C-alpha positions as CSV (number, residue, x, y, z in Angstrom):
1,X,0.0,0.0,0.0
2,X,1.3,3.5,-0.9
3,X,1.6,5.8,2.1
4,X,-0.1,9.1,1.5
5,X,2.0,11.8,3.2
6,X,1.2,15.3,2.0
7,X,4.1,17.8,2.1
8,X,2.7,19.6,5.1
9,X,3.1,16.4,7.2
10,X,6.6,15.7,6.0
11,X,8.4,18.0,8.5
12,X,9.1,15.0,10.6
13,X,10.0,11.3,10.3
14,X,6.9,10.5,12.5
15,X,4.1,8.8,10.7
16,X,1.2,11.0,11.6
17,X,-1.4,8.3,10.9
18,X,0.2,6.2,13.6
19,X,0.6,9.2,15.9
20,X,-3.1,10.2,15.6
21,X,-4.1,6.6,16.2
22,X,-2.2,6.6,19.4
23,X,-4.1,9.7,20.6
24,X,-7.3,7.7,20.6
25,X,-8.0,6.3,24.0
26,X,-10.8,4.0,25.3
27,X,-11.3,6.7,27.9
28,X,-12.4,9.2,25.2
29,X,-15.8,9.3,23.8
30,X,-16.2,9.6,20.0
31,X,-16.5,13.4,20.0
32,X,-13.4,13.8,22.3
33,X,-11.4,11.5,20.0
34,X,-12.4,13.5,16.9
35,X,-11.6,16.8,18.5
36,X,-8.2,15.7,19.9
37,X,-7.3,14.4,16.4
38,X,-8.3,17.8,14.9
39,X,-6.3,19.7,17.5
40,X,-3.2,17.7,16.7
41,X,-3.8,17.9,12.9
42,X,-4.3,21.6,12.7
43,X,-1.4,22.4,15.1
44,X,1.0,20.2,13.2
45,X,0.3,21.4,9.7
46,X,-0.3,25.1,10.2
47,X,3.2,26.3,9.2
48,X,3.1,24.4,5.9
49,X,-0.5,24.5,4.9
50,X,-3.0,27.1,5.9
51,X,-1.2,29.3,8.4
52,X,-3.4,31.3,10.7
53,X,-6.5,29.5,9.4
54,X,-5.3,26.2,10.8
55,X,-4.4,27.9,14.1
56,X,-7.9,29.2,14.3
57,X,-9.3,25.7,13.6
58,X,-7.1,24.2,16.3
59,X,-8.3,26.8,18.7
60,X,-11.9,26.2,17.8
61,X,-11.5,22.5,18.2
62,X,-9.8,23.0,21.6
63,X,-12.7,25.3,22.7
64,X,-15.2,22.7,21.6
65,X,-13.3,20.0,23.5
66,X,-13.3,22.2,26.6
67,X,-17.0,22.9,26.3
68,X,-17.8,19.2,25.8
69,X,-15.7,18.2,28.8
70,X,-17.2,21.0,30.9
71,X,-20.7,19.9,30.1
72,X,-19.8,16.3,31.2
73,X,-18.3,17.6,34.4
74,X,-21.3,19.8,35.1
75,X,-23.6,16.7,35.0
76,X,-21.6,15.4,38.0
77,X,-21.7,18.8,39.8
78,X,-18.1,19.8,38.9
79,X,-17.3,23.0,37.0
80,X,-14.5,24.5,35.0
81,X,-14.0,28.2,35.5
82,X,-12.5,30.4,32.8
83,X,-10.0,32.0,35.2
84,X,-8.7,28.5,36.0
85,X,-7.6,28.2,32.4
86,X,-6.8,31.8,31.3
87,X,-5.2,34.6,33.2
88,X,-7.0,38.0,33.3
89,X,-4.3,39.2,30.8
90,X,-5.2,36.4,28.4
91,X,-8.9,37.2,28.6
92,X,-8.2,40.9,28.0
93,X,-6.0,40.0,25.0
94,X,-8.7,37.8,23.4
95,X,-11.4,40.5,24.0
96,X,-9.2,43.3,22.7
97,X,-8.3,41.4,19.5
98,X,-11.9,40.7,18.5
99,X,-13.0,42.7,15.4
100,X,-15.9,45.0,16.0
101,X,-19.2,43.8,14.6
102,X,-19.1,46.6,12.0
103,X,-15.7,45.4,10.8
104,X,-16.9,41.8,10.4
105,X,-19.7,42.9,8.1
106,X,-17.5,45.1,6.0
107,X,-15.1,42.3,5.0
């Protein structure tokens, strides 16, 4: 069988199909497995493929994973607080770098 290895995955001798397969765990539900794979994929390929678009996709997948896990914890009475994850400076940075609604519509 021919190995399919696009150029953006060739920056290492590691076989990414094997690596992503090892990320899967019986402890993860299907959505968690999917999101963990996406996070790895987008983070690994961003310099060679889609740049900032892949960084955004990785961030979005990470956020979805956090939300999914938080919802599961909440069912058991546990909670994840934003300030447990991000410092006030991080939160300020994210807020200050959001385009204004008007800017979004003019693009």
